[in-house]
C-alpha positions in Angstrom: 113.7 217.7 80.0 117.2 216.7 80.7 119.2 214.4 78.5 119.1 211.8 81.4 115.3 211.9 81.5 115.1 211.6 77.7 117.4 208.6 77.7 115.2 206.9 80.4 112.0 207.6 78.4 113.5 206.2 75.2 114.7 203.1 77.0 111.3 202.6 78.6 109.6 203.0 75.1 112.0 200.4 73.6 111.1 197.9 76.3 107.4 198.5 75.8 107.7 198.0 72.1 109.8 194.8 72.5 107.2 193.3 74.9 104.4 194.2 72.5 106.1 192.5 69.6 106.9 189.4 71.7 103.2 188.8 72.5 101.5 190.4 69.5 103.2 188.3 66.9 103.3 184.9 68.5 102.7 182.0 66.1 99.3 180.4 66.9 100.7 177.1 65.6 103.2 176.7 68.4 103.0 176.2 72.2 105.3 178.4 74.3 106.8 176.4 77.2 109.2 177.2 80.0 112.8 176.4 79.0 113.1 173.6 81.6 110.2 171.7 80.0 112.4 170.1 77.4 114.6 167.7 79.4 111.9 165.1 79.6 111.0 161.9 77.9 113.3 160.6 75.1 117.0 160.0 75.6 119.7 158.4 73.5 122.7 156.6 74.7 126.2 157.9 74.3 129.1 155.5 73.6 129.2 154.4 77.2 125.5 153.5 77.2 124.6 156.4 79.5 121.2 157.9 78.7 121.3 161.6 77.8 118.8 164.1 76.7 118.6 164.6 72.9 121.2 167.1 72.0 118.7 169.3 70.2 116.6 169.4 73.4 119.7 170.5 75.4 120.3 173.3 72.9 116.8 174.5 73.0 116.4 174.3 76.8 119.5 176.4 77.4 117.5 179.5 76.3 117.1 181.9 79.2 113.4 182.7 79.1 110.9 180.8 76.9 111.2 177.9 74.5 109.1 177.4 71.4 107.9 173.9 70.8 105.6 173.2 67.9 102.3 171.5 68.8 102.3 167.8 68.0 100.2 167.0 65.0 97.4 164.4 65.5 97.1 161.5 63.1 95.4 158.1 63.0 97.0 154.8 63.0 95.6 151.3 63.2 96.8 148.6 65.6 95.1 145.3 66.4 92.0 146.4 64.4 91.7 149.4 66.6 92.1 153.0 65.3 94.0 155.3 67.5 94.4 159.1 67.4 98.1 159.7 68.2 100.1 162.8 68.8 103.1 162.7 66.4 106.5 163.3 68.0 108.7 163.8 64.9 111.1 166.5 66.0 113.8 166.5 68.7 111.8 169.0 70.8 108.6 167.0 70.7 110.4 163.7 71.3 112.2 165.2 74.3 108.9 166.4 75.8 107.0 163.3 74.9 104.0 162.7 77.3 105.8 164.0 80.3 103.4 166.1 82.4 100.5 165.1 80.0 97.1 164.2 81.4 96.2 160.5 81.3 95.1 159.2 77.9 92.3 156.9 76.8 92.5 153.6 74.9 91.8 155.6 71.8 94.8 157.8 72.2 98.6 157.6 72.2 101.8 159.2 71.0 104.0 157.9 68.2 107.7 158.8 68.0 109.1 158.9 64.5 112.8 158.7 64.1 114.7 159.7 60.9 116.6 156.4 60.7 116.7 153.0 62.4 118.1 153.3 65.9 117.8 152.0 69.4 116.6 155.0 71.3 116.4 154.9 75.1 113.3 156.2 76.9 112.7 157.0 80.5 109.5 158.0 82.4 110.7 161.3 83.9 107.7 163.4 85.1 105.2 161.0 83.7 101.8 161.1 85.4 100.5 157.7 84.3 102.0 154.2 83.4 102.4 153.2 79.7 102.8 150.3 77.3 105.7 151.1 74.9 105.4 149.4 71.6 108.6 149.4 69.5 108.0 149.2 65.7 110.5 148.6 62.9 110.7 150.5 59.6 108.2 148.1 58.0 105.6 148.7 60.6 106.1 145.4 62.4 106.1 145.2 66.2 109.7 144.3 67.3 109.3 144.7 71.1 106.7 145.6 73.7 107.4 146.9 77.2 104.1 146.4 79.1 102.9 148.3 82.2 105.9 150.6 82.5 105.3 152.4 85.8 105.3 156.1 86.4 108.1 157.0 88.8 107.5 158.7 92.2 108.0 162.4 92.0 111.0 162.4 94.2 112.9 159.8 92.1 116.3 161.4 91.1 117.2 161.2 87.4 120.1 158.9 88.1 117.6 156.3 89.6 115.1 156.4 86.7 115.2 153.2 84.7 115.5 153.4 80.9 113.7 151.3 78.3 114.7 150.4 74.8 114.1 147.8 72.1 116.4 144.8 71.6 116.8 145.7 67.9 116.8 148.9 65.8 113.4 150.4 65.3 111.9 153.4 63.5 108.8 154.1 65.6 107.8 153.9 69.3 104.1 153.9 70.2 103.2 154.9 73.7 99.7 153.8 74.8 97.7 153.3 78.0 99.1 150.7 80.3 97.3 147.3 79.7 96.5 148.2 76.1 98.7 145.5 74.6 97.1 142.7 76.7 93.5 144.1 76.4 93.7 144.2 72.6 95.9 141.2 72.0 98.9 143.2 70.6 101.9 140.9 70.1 105.3 140.7 68.6 105.2 140.4 64.8 101.9 142.2 64.4 101.7 144.8 61.7 100.8 148.4 62.5 99.0 150.5 59.8 101.0 153.7 59.7 99.9 154.8 56.3 98.2 158.0 57.6 101.4 159.3 59.1 
């Protein structure tokens, strides 16, 4: 064998080993998504008030091949005497993804976004497949605002034309539930949400 053939054989072997390790040792507790899956649901405003993807989401989505996003934990909360099983979005990656591309949910399901401190985050409905009610909750578990029947955008809506939604005051949590949930179950401003299981 010539040196050239040996070099090619070694390079091929290194590639095979790298591919094997990539797939053999994947963490079963995470979901592996395409890198472009992360510029999705949650955004914050910069000083000019322009929504922008969470910085952590931008950093993660800049990877060339695959992005690792942990699976959202599921917990129970209680609102309007109804127990919901919610997916917990408590990391920048999960908050950026949100429910974008998610199959429609039932009245017993939702997603709760947990922020590290009180803030006024801005949400949009990019790549949403169904409409929502957004329930904005303060750090004491009291409902501060409700955006009802937030429509899903048409697929051809450019990002610059997507409306954004936010609370009128600082909040700690945002609960996304099926559209019409608030009216159907009598959810109103000032109601308390039991978040003790989070």
